[in-house]
C-alpha positions as CSV (number, residue, x, y, z in Angstrom):
1,M,-15.5,10.0,3.1
2,T,-13.0,10.3,0.3
3,E,-12.4,7.2,-1.8
4,I,-8.8,5.9,-1.6
5,I,-7.3,5.1,-5.0
6,K,-4.6,2.5,-4.8
7,R,-1.3,4.1,-5.9
8,I,0.9,1.1,-6.0
9,S,0.5,-2.4,-7.4
10,E,0.4,-5.6,-5.2
11,V,3.8,-6.6,-6.8
12,Q,5.4,-3.2,-5.8
13,A,3.8,-3.4,-2.3
14,K,5.3,-6.9,-1.7
15,K,8.7,-5.7,-2.9
16,S,8.5,-2.7,-0.5
17,L,7.5,-5.0,2.4
18,R,10.3,-7.4,1.7
19,S,12.8,-4.6,1.6
20,A,12.0,-4.1,5.3
21,N,12.5,-7.8,6.2
22,E,12.7,-10.6,3.7
23,D,11.8,-13.2,6.3
24,R,8.6,-11.5,7.5
25,Q,5.3,-13.2,6.7
26,Y,2.1,-11.3,6.1
27,G,-1.4,-12.6,7.0
28,Q,-4.3,-12.6,4.7
29,G,-5.4,-9.0,3.9
30,A,-2.2,-7.4,5.2
31,V,-0.8,-6.5,1.7
32,P,-4.1,-4.8,0.5
33,R,-4.2,-2.9,3.8
34,Y,-0.6,-1.9,3.3
35,I,-1.4,-0.7,-0.2
36,T,-4.3,1.4,1.2
37,A,-2.2,2.9,4.0
38,G,0.7,3.7,1.6
39,S,-1.7,5.3,-0.8
40,K,-3.0,7.6,2.0
41,I,0.6,8.6,2.8
42,M,1.3,9.4,-0.8
43,D,-1.8,11.6,-1.0
44,L,-0.9,13.3,2.3
45,F,2.6,14.0,0.8
46,A,1.0,15.4,-2.3
47,T,-1.2,17.7,-0.1
48,Y,1.9,18.8,1.8
49,V,3.7,19.7,-1.4
50,E,0.7,21.7,-2.6
51,E,0.5,23.5,0.8
52,E,4.2,24.5,0.6
53,M,3.7,26.1,-2.9
54,T,3.7,29.9,-2.5
55,V,2.4,30.7,-5.9
56,P,-1.2,29.6,-6.8
57,P,-1.8,27.3,-9.8
58,K,-1.8,29.2,-13.0
59,G,-0.4,32.1,-11.1
60,G,2.5,32.8,-13.4
61,R,6.2,32.5,-12.7
62,G,6.9,30.0,-9.9
63,C,3.5,28.2,-10.0
64,R,4.9,24.9,-11.4
65,V,6.1,22.3,-9.0
66,Q,9.8,21.7,-9.6
67,P,12.0,18.8,-8.5
68,E,13.5,21.0,-5.9
69,H,10.1,21.5,-4.3
70,I,9.6,17.8,-4.1
71,D,13.1,17.3,-2.6
72,L,12.6,20.0,0.0
73,C,9.2,18.7,1.1
74,F,10.4,15.1,1.1
75,G,13.3,16.0,3.4
76,K,11.0,17.6,5.9
77,F,8.3,14.9,5.6
78,Y,10.9,12.1,5.9
79,Q,12.6,13.7,8.9
80,A,9.2,14.1,10.7
81,M,8.4,10.4,10.0
82,R,11.8,9.2,11.2
83,E,11.5,11.3,14.4
84,F,8.1,9.8,15.0
85,M,9.4,6.3,14.5
86,D,12.4,6.9,16.8
87,E,10.1,8.2,19.5
88,E,7.8,5.2,19.2
89,K,10.8,2.9,19.5
90,K,12.0,4.7,22.6
91,G,8.5,4.4,24.2
92,D,8.5,0.7,23.5
93,E,11.9,0.2,25.1
94,E,11.0,2.0,28.4
């Protein structure tokens, strides 16, 4: 199994969680679990960006990831996550 490296600090994780709901309380171990889950999502996004690159690394012109590549991938990734969340919400309401 691949080791998960924590990509965000506990301070940043708490800020992120508070941005969703300032009044929410988190039980013991929830913030570290959030950090691990968020790190996995970041790594998944990095893999997606790499998979979308059409020129291999060190393949010459067009091999460097540009801001536009990140923006394009993020738009698709975010939309897929939003659609998933919306479907989950619909299922809970039924």
